[in-house]
C-alpha positions as CSV (number, residue, x, y, z in Angstrom):
1,M,90.0,132.3,81.7
2,T,90.4,132.5,78.3
3,G,93.5,134.5,78.1
4,G,95.5,131.1,78.8
5,I,93.6,129.2,76.6
6,R,93.6,131.1,73.4
7,P,97.2,130.9,72.4
8,K,97.6,127.5,72.5
9,R,94.4,126.9,70.7
10,L,95.5,129.4,68.2
11,R,98.9,127.5,67.7
12,A,96.9,124.1,67.6
13,L,94.7,125.3,64.8
14,G,97.7,127.4,63.1
15,L,99.8,124.1,62.6
16,S,96.4,122.2,61.5
17,A,95.9,124.8,58.8
18,L,99.9,124.1,57.7
19,L,99.6,120.6,57.7
20,A,96.8,120.6,55.3
21,L,98.4,123.0,52.9
22,A,101.6,121.0,53.0
23,G,99.4,118.2,51.7
24,S,98.5,120.1,48.3
25,V,102.0,120.8,47.3
26,P,102.3,120.1,43.4
27,A,105.5,118.2,43.7
28,A,104.0,115.2,45.8
29,V,102.2,114.8,42.1
30,G,105.4,113.6,40.7
31,A,105.8,110.9,43.0
32,V,102.6,109.3,42.9
33,Y,103.2,106.2,40.6
34,L,106.5,105.4,42.6
35,S,104.7,105.8,45.5
36,W,101.7,103.6,44.7
37,R,104.2,100.8,43.5
38,V,105.8,100.9,46.9
39,D,102.9,100.9,49.3
40,T,101.1,98.2,47.2
41,A,103.9,95.8,47.8
42,G,104.2,96.5,51.3
43,Q,100.3,96.4,51.9
44,R,100.3,93.0,50.4
45,A,103.3,91.9,52.4
46,T,101.2,93.0,55.2
47,L,98.3,91.0,54.8
48,A,100.3,87.7,53.9
49,T,102.0,88.1,57.4
50,T,98.4,88.8,59.1
51,A,96.9,85.8,57.2
52,Q,99.7,83.5,58.3
53,A,99.4,84.6,62.1
54,V,95.8,84.3,62.0
55,I,96.0,80.8,60.8
56,Q,98.4,79.8,63.2
57,H,96.5,81.7,66.4
58,T,93.4,79.2,65.1
59,G,95.1,76.1,64.8
60,D,96.2,76.6,68.3
61,I,92.8,77.6,69.6
62,Y,91.1,74.6,67.7
63,S,93.9,72.1,69.5
64,S,93.3,73.7,72.8
65,A,89.2,73.3,72.6
66,T,89.2,69.8,71.1
67,A,91.6,68.7,73.4
68,A,89.2,69.8,76.0
69,L,86.2,68.1,74.3
70,R,87.8,64.8,74.3
71,S,89.0,65.0,77.9
72,M,85.3,65.4,78.4
73,A,84.2,62.7,76.5
74,A,86.7,60.4,78.4
75,T,84.9,61.1,81.8
76,D,82.5,58.4,83.2
77,Y,80.3,61.0,85.3
78,A,76.8,60.5,85.3
79,P,75.3,62.9,82.5
80,C,74.3,66.4,84.5
81,S,75.3,65.1,87.5
82,D,76.7,67.2,90.2
83,Q,80.1,66.0,89.7
84,H,79.5,66.1,85.9
85,I,78.5,70.1,86.1
86,R,81.4,70.9,88.6
87,H,83.7,69.3,86.0
88,M,82.5,71.8,83.1
89,R,82.5,74.5,85.1
90,Q,86.1,73.8,86.3
91,L,86.9,73.5,82.5
92,M,85.2,76.6,81.6
93,V,86.9,78.6,84.8
94,S,90.6,77.1,83.5
95,S,90.3,78.1,79.7
96,P,90.5,81.4,79.1
97,I,89.1,80.8,75.4
98,T,85.6,79.5,76.5
99,V,82.6,81.4,77.1
100,G,80.5,78.1,77.8
101,V,80.6,74.1,78.3
102,A,77.4,72.4,77.7
103,Y,75.9,68.9,77.5
104,V,74.0,68.0,74.4
105,H,72.3,64.5,74.2
106,D,69.5,63.8,71.5
107,G,70.2,67.2,70.1
108,V,68.9,68.8,73.3
109,F,70.7,70.9,75.7
110,R,70.3,68.9,79.0
111,C,72.9,71.1,81.1
112,S,75.7,73.3,81.3
113,A,78.5,74.6,83.8
114,F,76.2,76.8,85.2
115,G,73.5,73.7,85.8
116,L,70.4,72.3,84.6
117,F,68.6,73.8,81.7
118,D,65.1,74.4,82.1
119,D,63.8,74.4,78.4
120,Q,63.9,72.0,75.8
121,R,65.8,73.9,73.6
122,R,67.6,72.1,70.6
123,Q,70.9,72.0,69.1
124,S,70.9,73.2,65.1
125,A,72.5,70.9,62.8
126,P,76.4,71.5,62.1
127,D,77.5,73.9,59.6
128,V,80.7,72.0,59.0
129,T,82.0,68.7,60.1
130,R,85.6,68.5,60.7
131,P,87.7,64.9,59.6
132,D,88.4,64.6,63.3
133,G,84.7,64.3,63.8
134,V,84.4,67.7,65.5
135,S,81.3,69.7,64.5
136,I,81.2,73.3,64.0
137,H,77.9,75.5,64.6
138,I,78.1,78.7,63.4
139,G,76.0,82.0,64.7
140,V,74.9,80.4,68.0
141,Q,73.1,82.5,70.3
142,S,74.3,81.6,73.9
143,R,72.7,82.5,77.1
144,F,76.3,82.4,78.5
145,A,77.3,85.3,76.3
146,P,74.4,87.2,75.1
147,Q,76.1,90.3,73.4
148,V,77.9,88.3,70.7
149,D,76.7,85.2,68.4
150,V,79.0,82.5,69.3
151,I,80.8,79.7,67.6
152,A,80.2,76.1,69.1
153,L,82.5,73.1,69.0
154,G,80.8,69.5,69.1
155,F,82.2,66.3,70.0
156,G,80.5,63.1,71.3
157,D,77.6,64.5,73.8
158,H,79.5,67.7,74.8
159,A,79.8,70.9,73.5
160,I,82.4,74.2,73.7
161,L,81.4,77.6,73.0
162,I,83.6,80.1,72.0
163,D,83.7,83.5,71.2
164,P,84.6,84.0,67.0
165,S,86.7,87.1,67.6
166,L,89.3,84.4,69.9
167,L,89.7,82.3,66.9
168,L,90.9,85.3,64.5
169,G,93.2,86.7,67.5
170,Y,93.9,90.6,68.3
171,A,96.8,91.7,66.6
172,I,95.0,92.7,63.2
173,A,95.7,96.0,62.1
174,P,92.9,98.6,61.5
175,G,91.3,98.3,57.8
176,I,92.4,95.0,57.3
177,S,89.3,92.4,57.0
178,V,89.7,88.8,57.9
179,M,87.9,85.7,57.0
180,L,88.5,82.5,58.3
181,L,87.0,79.4,56.3
182,A,86.7,75.5,56.5
183,D,88.2,73.2,54.3
184,D,84.8,73.3,52.4
185,G,84.7,76.8,51.9
186,Q,82.2,77.7,54.5
187,L,82.7,80.9,56.4
188,I,83.7,80.4,60.0
189,A,84.4,83.8,61.5
190,A,85.1,87.0,60.0
191,R,86.4,90.6,61.3
192,D,85.3,93.6,59.4
193,R,84.4,92.0,56.4
194,D,83.9,94.0,53.6
195,A,80.3,93.2,51.8
196,A,81.7,93.6,48.4
197,I,84.6,90.8,48.6
198,N,83.4,87.6,47.1
199,V,84.8,85.0,49.3
200,Q,84.6,82.0,47.2
201,T,86.2,83.6,44.1
202,L,89.0,84.5,46.9
203,A,89.2,81.5,48.3
204,S,90.3,79.7,45.0
205,R,93.3,81.9,44.9
206,E,96.7,81.3,45.9
207,G,99.3,83.8,47.6
208,T,98.8,87.4,47.4
209,G,97.1,89.6,44.6
210,T,94.8,92.1,43.7
211,E,90.9,92.0,42.6
212,N,88.5,94.3,41.8
213,D,90.7,97.0,43.9
214,V,91.1,94.9,46.6
215,N,94.7,93.5,47.8
216,Y,94.4,90.0,49.5
217,A,96.3,87.4,50.5
218,V,95.5,83.4,51.2
219,V,96.7,81.0,53.3
220,R,96.0,77.5,53.7
221,Q,96.9,75.3,56.4
222,D,95.4,72.1,58.4
223,G,92.0,72.1,56.8
224,W,91.5,75.8,57.3
225,T,91.9,78.8,54.9
226,V,92.8,82.6,55.9
227,I,92.0,85.4,53.7
228,A,93.0,88.6,54.5
229,T,91.8,91.7,52.3
230,E,92.4,95.8,52.5
231,P,91.2,98.4,49.9
232,A,93.7,98.6,47.3
233,I,95.7,102.1,47.3
234,G,93.5,104.1,44.5
235,L,96.2,106.0,42.8
236,T,96.1,104.0,39.3
237,A,93.6,105.7,37.8
238,Y,95.2,108.9,38.4
239,V,98.1,107.7,36.7
240,R,96.3,106.5,33.4
241,A,94.3,109.8,33.2
242,E,97.6,111.6,33.0
243,S,95.2,114.8,33.3
244,P,96.4,118.5,34.0
245,M,92.8,118.0,36.2
246,L,94.7,115.6,38.4
247,L,96.5,118.4,39.8
248,W,93.6,120.4,40.9
249,L,91.7,117.1,42.0
250,V,94.6,116.6,44.3
251,V,94.4,120.1,45.7
252,I,90.6,120.0,45.9
253,I,90.8,116.6,48.0
254,T,93.6,118.0,50.1
255,A,91.7,121.1,50.7
256,C,88.7,119.1,51.9
257,S,90.5,117.1,54.2
258,G,92.1,120.0,55.4
259,S,89.1,121.6,56.5
260,V,87.8,118.7,58.2
261,I,90.9,118.4,60.1
262,F,90.8,121.8,61.0
263,W,87.3,121.6,61.9
264,L,87.8,118.5,64.4
265,T,90.8,119.9,65.7
266,R,89.1,122.8,66.5
267,R,86.2,121.3,68.1
268,R,88.2,118.7,70.2
269,H,90.6,121.2,71.2
270,S,87.7,123.6,72.4
271,A,86.0,120.8,74.4
272,L,89.1,119.7,76.0
273,S,89.9,123.4,77.0
274,E,86.5,123.7,78.3
275,L,86.9,120.4,80.5
276,A,90.1,121.5,81.9
277,A,88.9,124.6,83.1
278,A,86.2,122.9,84.7
279,V,88.8,120.8,86.5
280,R,90.4,124.0,87.4
281,H,87.5,125.7,88.8
282,R,86.5,122.3,90.4
283,E,82.7,122.5,88.7
284,F,82.0,119.0,89.2
285,V,79.6,117.9,91.9
286,V,78.2,114.4,93.1
287,H,75.0,112.8,93.0
288,Y,74.2,109.6,95.2
289,Q,71.8,107.0,94.0
290,P,70.4,105.0,97.2
291,I,71.3,101.4,97.9
292,I,68.5,99.3,99.7
293,E,68.4,96.1,101.2
294,L,66.1,94.3,99.5
295,E,65.2,91.9,102.6
296,T,64.5,95.0,105.1
297,G,63.6,97.8,102.7
298,R,66.7,99.6,104.9
299,C,68.8,102.1,103.0
300,I,72.6,101.0,103.6
301,G,74.3,102.9,101.2
302,A,75.0,105.2,98.0
303,E,76.9,105.0,94.6
304,A,78.7,108.3,94.2
305,L,77.7,109.6,90.8
306,V,80.0,112.3,89.2
307,R,78.3,115.5,87.6
308,W,79.4,118.4,85.7
309,R,77.7,121.7,86.6
310,R,78.3,124.1,83.7
311,P,78.6,127.9,84.7
312,D,75.2,128.4,83.0
313,G,73.7,126.3,85.7
314,T,73.2,123.3,83.2
315,M,74.3,119.6,84.2
316,A,76.3,117.6,82.1
317,R,76.1,113.8,81.9
318,P,78.9,111.8,82.6
319,D,78.7,110.0,79.1
320,E,79.2,113.7,77.8
321,F,82.9,113.8,79.3
322,I,83.9,111.1,80.7
323,P,85.2,109.3,77.8
324,L,87.4,112.9,76.6
325,A,88.7,112.4,80.6
326,E,90.0,109.4,80.5
327,T,91.7,110.0,77.1
328,S,93.2,113.5,77.8
329,G,94.3,112.2,81.5
330,L,91.6,114.7,83.1
331,I,90.0,111.8,84.6
332,R,92.7,111.5,87.4
333,P,91.9,115.0,89.0
334,I,88.3,114.6,88.4
335,T,88.2,111.4,90.7
336,D,90.2,113.3,93.4
337,Q,87.6,116.1,93.6
338,V,85.0,113.5,93.5
339,I,86.3,111.9,96.6
340,E,86.8,115.2,98.1
341,R,83.1,116.0,97.5
342,V,81.9,113.0,99.1
343,V,83.8,113.4,102.2
344,F,82.5,117.0,102.3
345,D,78.9,116.2,101.8
346,L,78.3,113.1,103.9
347,N,81.4,113.4,106.5
348,Q,78.7,114.0,109.1
349,M,76.3,111.5,108.3
350,L,79.0,108.9,107.8
351,V,80.1,109.1,111.3
352,A,76.8,109.4,112.7
353,N,75.7,106.2,110.9
354,R,78.4,103.6,110.7
355,S,76.4,100.9,109.1
356,L,76.2,103.5,105.9
357,H,78.8,103.0,103.4
358,V,79.6,105.1,100.0
359,T,80.6,103.7,96.7
360,I,83.2,105.5,94.5
361,N,83.8,104.8,91.0
362,L,87.4,104.1,89.7
363,C,88.7,104.2,86.0
364,A,91.1,101.5,84.6
365,E,94.2,103.6,85.4
366,D,93.2,104.0,88.7
367,I,92.8,100.4,89.2
368,S,95.9,99.4,87.7
369,T,98.2,102.1,89.4
370,G,96.6,102.3,92.6
371,R,97.2,106.2,92.3
372,F,94.0,107.1,93.8
373,L,94.8,105.3,97.5
374,P,97.0,108.2,99.2
375,V,94.8,110.6,97.9
376,L,91.6,108.9,99.2
377,A,93.7,108.4,102.8
378,A,94.7,111.9,102.7
379,A,90.7,112.9,102.2
380,L,89.9,110.6,105.1
381,D,92.3,111.6,107.7
382,H,90.9,113.3,110.7
383,T,87.4,112.9,109.2
384,G,86.2,110.0,111.6
385,I,85.2,108.0,108.5
386,W,86.0,104.6,108.6
387,P,87.8,103.1,105.4
388,E,85.2,100.3,105.7
389,Q,82.6,102.7,105.0
390,I,83.9,103.7,101.3
391,L,83.5,101.2,99.0
392,L,85.8,100.9,95.5
393,E,84.1,100.0,92.5
394,A,85.3,99.3,88.8
395,T,83.9,98.2,85.5
396,E,85.1,95.1,83.8
397,R,87.7,97.3,81.7
398,G,89.2,98.2,85.1
399,F,90.4,94.6,85.6
400,I,92.2,94.2,82.0
401,D,95.7,94.6,83.7
402,V,94.8,91.8,85.9
403,E,98.4,91.9,88.2
404,G,98.0,95.9,88.5
405,A,94.8,95.4,89.7
406,R,95.3,92.5,92.1
407,R,98.1,94.6,93.8
408,T,95.5,97.9,94.1
409,L,92.5,95.4,95.6
410,I,95.0,94.2,97.8
411,E,96.4,97.3,99.3
412,A,92.7,98.9,99.4
413,R,91.7,95.5,101.3
414,R,94.6,95.8,103.9
415,I,93.5,99.5,104.4
416,G,90.0,98.5,105.1
417,H,88.3,99.1,101.5
418,G,85.7,96.8,100.0
419,T,85.9,96.3,96.3
420,A,83.2,95.6,93.5
421,I,83.1,94.8,90.0
422,D,80.6,96.9,88.0
423,D,78.3,96.1,84.9
424,F,79.3,92.4,85.0
425,G,79.0,90.5,82.0
426,T,79.3,93.3,79.7
427,G,82.7,93.7,79.1
428,Y,85.5,91.2,78.8
429,S,86.1,89.3,82.0
430,S,86.6,86.0,83.0
431,L,85.7,83.7,85.7
432,Q,89.2,82.8,86.3
433,Y,89.9,86.3,86.9
434,L,87.0,86.5,89.5
435,Q,88.6,83.6,91.3
436,T,92.0,85.4,91.8
437,L,90.8,88.8,92.5
438,P,90.1,90.2,96.2
439,L,86.5,91.1,95.3
440,N,83.7,91.4,98.0
441,A,80.7,92.5,95.9
442,L,79.5,91.8,92.3
443,K,76.8,94.3,90.5
444,I,74.6,93.0,87.9
445,D,74.2,95.3,84.9
446,K,71.0,96.8,84.2
447,S,70.5,95.3,80.8
448,F,70.2,91.8,82.7
449,V,67.8,93.3,85.0
450,D,65.6,94.4,82.7
451,T,65.0,91.1,81.1
452,I,63.6,89.9,84.2
453,G,59.7,89.1,83.7
454,R,59.8,90.1,79.9
455,G,60.4,86.3,78.5
456,A,63.7,87.6,76.6
457,A,66.4,85.3,75.3
458,T,69.2,86.5,77.7
459,S,66.5,86.1,80.6
460,S,67.9,82.9,82.0
461,V,71.7,84.6,82.5
462,T,70.6,86.7,85.4
463,P,69.9,83.5,87.5
464,H,73.2,82.4,86.1
465,I,75.3,85.2,87.3
466,I,73.4,85.0,90.8
467,D,74.5,81.5,91.3
468,M,78.0,82.2,89.9
469,A,78.6,85.0,92.6
470,K,77.1,82.8,95.3
471,T,79.7,80.2,94.4
472,L,82.4,82.8,94.4
473,N,81.0,84.0,97.7
474,L,80.2,87.5,96.6
475,L,77.8,90.1,97.6
476,I,75.4,90.8,94.8
477,V,73.9,94.3,94.0
478,A,71.7,94.7,91.3
479,E,71.6,97.9,89.3
480,G,68.8,99.2,87.5
481,V,65.7,98.1,89.3
482,E,62.8,99.8,88.4
483,R,59.7,97.3,88.8
484,Q,59.0,95.8,92.2
485,D,58.5,92.4,90.2
486,Q,62.2,92.9,89.6
487,A,63.0,93.6,93.2
488,D,60.6,90.2,94.3
489,Y,62.5,88.2,91.7
490,L,65.9,89.4,92.9
491,N,65.0,89.0,96.8
492,E,63.5,85.5,96.3
493,R,66.9,84.5,94.8
494,G,69.0,85.7,97.6
495,V,70.1,89.0,95.9
496,E,70.8,91.1,98.8
497,L,71.5,94.9,97.5
498,A,69.6,96.8,94.6
499,Q,69.8,100.4,93.3
500,G,67.5,102.0,90.7
501,W,64.3,104.2,90.3
502,L,61.8,102.0,91.9
503,F,63.7,103.3,95.1
504,A,64.9,106.6,94.0
505,K,67.1,108.4,91.2
506,P,70.4,109.8,91.8
507,L,70.2,112.6,94.6
508,P,72.0,115.8,95.3
509,P,73.8,115.6,98.8
510,E,70.9,117.1,100.9
511,G,68.4,115.3,98.6
512,F,69.9,111.9,99.5
513,I,70.3,113.1,103.3
514,A,66.7,113.3,103.7
515,F,66.0,110.1,101.8
516,Y,68.1,108.2,104.1
517,Q,66.1,109.7,106.9
518,Q,62.8,108.9,105.9
519,R,63.9,105.3,104.8
520,Q,65.1,105.0,108.6
521,Q,61.8,106.2,110.2
522,R,59.7,103.9,107.5
523,F,62.1,100.6,107.9
524,G,64.0,101.4,110.8
525,A,67.8,101.9,111.1
526,A,70.4,99.4,110.3
527,P,72.5,97.7,113.2
528,V,74.3,100.6,115.0
529,R,77.7,100.2,116.4
530,I,78.1,100.9,120.1
531,K,80.6,104.1,120.4
532,D,84.3,102.7,121.2
533,S,83.6,99.1,120.5
534,P,85.9,97.3,118.1
535,R,85.1,97.8,114.4
536,R,83.2,95.1,113.2
537,P,81.7,95.9,109.5
538,A,77.9,95.9,109.5
539,S,77.7,94.0,105.8
540,R,80.0,92.4,103.6
541,L,79.7,95.1,101.3
542,A,81.1,97.8,103.7
543,A,83.8,95.4,104.9
544,G,87.5,95.6,104.2
545,A,88.3,92.3,105.3
546,P,88.6,89.3,103.1
547,A,85.5,87.8,102.2
548,A,85.1,83.9,102.9
549,P,87.3,82.0,100.5
550,A,85.3,80.7,97.5
551,T,85.1,76.9,96.8
552,H,85.7,75.9,93.1
553,P,84.8,72.7,91.4
């Protein structure tokens, strides 16, 4: 096994050592000053370009948001009426920059795009009031996006909530700090802000320059100020010293860096080689977490979860190898092996129980390309398993390439597979994407289920997600259910399915089969299809047929 790996490993480690040695060549010292001047000029030019792009992007986002606010102010809907709430929801769904829309009267939040508020939460005083009458509230904790502090733009009795990162845009090079200020110097948003930077000092400057070993660029436009900074290239001290120790210092630093590079390369290559060997020797197994129908207590399916059983018998969790598998491309053969294991483990069980389904998780690449579909079709061929019994599941990251995802899901649905979005609310999905993707189910992330009955600030998010899923006609599956009061809460609000340690931990194949049989004896079997009858899905979750079209305001 090691014979094919060792030469590659030695070549990679040897190359790292040569690169580290090349960095300590004494001839580089003579060019230190010239390189510093050239790099500093280039760094400042990059900062100026970045600041200009950010301020232009901020202006565009602000114009779009204020136009939406003014359109809301111009309506004559009765406050918090069904028509008013539908209009706010339509605005939220149609705007990619908006994470929430609310109606605020007399300083109290009355209702939002999701419905009426059940508390008397007050709006704080504005941090900035723009000349056009729009107020800006910074660091707002929103029930719509509890993972981040948002910015609220207010005009009249309406407020639009925006993720502050949207104001700064996305095309910012690593290492560059960006700060957005109002015309009075109030900090609105920042990305990777250096705590050592005096914002007010830099805000009084113009153009580009260097302050306390920090290169900066300041741009002003339409009442906004953007400051872009980056640590200066710290070589001037070496030039001024003109000491023979400079050479030794360069050599020592380079040697230390080379040692770190050598160690990191060796470690990564070792982990990657071990994972590649695991793929070749098919060391991956599947455990199954039961999915329970809350109303009846029946087990109607399971989520297939990959595990790595090492040669010494220890079991590696997915978070220990999945990230490396995704970055290296090994996730593709691992997914293929999961598909094969599911068919091998549960073939007879699925054929004997047509109301049973299995959920298979897919990576972003599989969702965008559809590469796995022929693999899955080949694995199911001649097994007797219906495509409707295999549900395809992806996290929100899997839908970043929306057009690719849409093509894949349409083809999967044509074949007969149901589709679900996993961990909803923890990634980057938008309502406008959900309403255009052919999905059957939405899974509520464990982080939201955990807040049930805890009185947490984000506890009101869960009913909003449930209402939204119902509006989109999606089946709802709650993950991470660990307490009976959570199950009761979800069942009372119409959540159909749940999974979690309250029912069972992920089980090996034989454990899941035994669990399913015990559940059948206790709660009865799900509706059984008559042999040779037309195939009709037992539930929307296991269905490949499209869900009923959602009605959107």
